[in-house]
N, C-alpha and C positions, 0 to 999 in steps of 0.2 A: 192217622197220626195227627196230633194237635201240638202246636207250639205252646209252651208254657213259659210264664215269666213270674218269678218269685217277687212278691210285693216288696221285699227289702231291696232287691236289685233295682226295681223301679224307683224306690225312695232314694237310692244312691244317685241315680241319674237326675231326678228332680232336684236333689240337693246341689249337684254340680250346676244345674241351670240357675238356681238361686244365687249361688256363689259367683258365677260368671255370666251375668245377664247380657253383657255386651257381646260375648262370644256366641251366645245362643240367639241373639236378637234376629228375628226374621227366619230362623231355621225351621224347616218343616221336614220332619223325619219320621219314619216308621220305627216302632220299638217293639221288640219281642225277644223271646229266648232263642229262636233259631232252631236249626235242626239238631244241635247238640243238646238242647233242653226241650225235647219233645217226647211224648208218649202216645201210644195207641190208646183208644178208648178202653180196650181190655186191660192194658197195663195201668191206666188211671184208676179203673174200678178196683183192681187188685190192690193197688197202693192205698186207696181209701179204706178198703177192708182191713188191710194190715195196720194202718194208723189208728182206726177207730174201733176195730174189733166187731164192727157191724157187717153182716153179710146181706147182700141183696141178690135176688134171683135175676139173672140176666138172660135174655134170649135174643137171638139174631132175628132181624126182620129183613127178609130178602128183597122186599119192595123198596125201590129207590123213590124218594119223594122229592117234589120240587123244593129246591133250597138246600138239599143235602150237600154237605161239603165233605168229601171223602178224606181229604188231606188239607191241613192248613199249617203252613210254616211261614213266619214273617220274613219278608224281604227287606233288609235294613242297610243297603249299601251307603245311603246318604248319612246315616248315623255313624257308620264306620269311618267315613271320610271326615266327618265333623268332630269326632270324639274318639278317645281310646277306651271308652266305656264298653264293657262286655258283661253279660250275666255271670255272676260268681256262684250262684246257688242253684242246685238242681232240684227237681221235683220232690226228691226224697228227703229234703232238709225239713226237719220237724219244727224247729224253733226260729222265730224271727229275731234277728239281731241287727239293730240299726247302728 
C-alpha cells in the first residue's frame, strides 16, 4: 500500500498556509492522503493503465531488497490537531481543479 496525495489537495493546504501565516508559523506537520487515499502498487498500475491506455508487463520479484518499503501510510495527527484540512480527492480523480 502507498499513501497518495492529489496535488490539488496539497495546493489547498498551501493556500491555507499563505492566507493564515500566523496560524501556521512554526508548525511542523506531516502531510499525506492517509489510509483512505491509498492504493497498492498493483492497484496503482491498473489505474495508470486505465487512465492512459498503456499496458506495462509487471512481474513480482520475491527478493526483498534493502530499502524496500512494503507499506507507507502518512501519520498526520499534528496536522489534524492544527487544521481541519483533509484530502478531498482520491487517486481516481482525473482532472485538477484548483
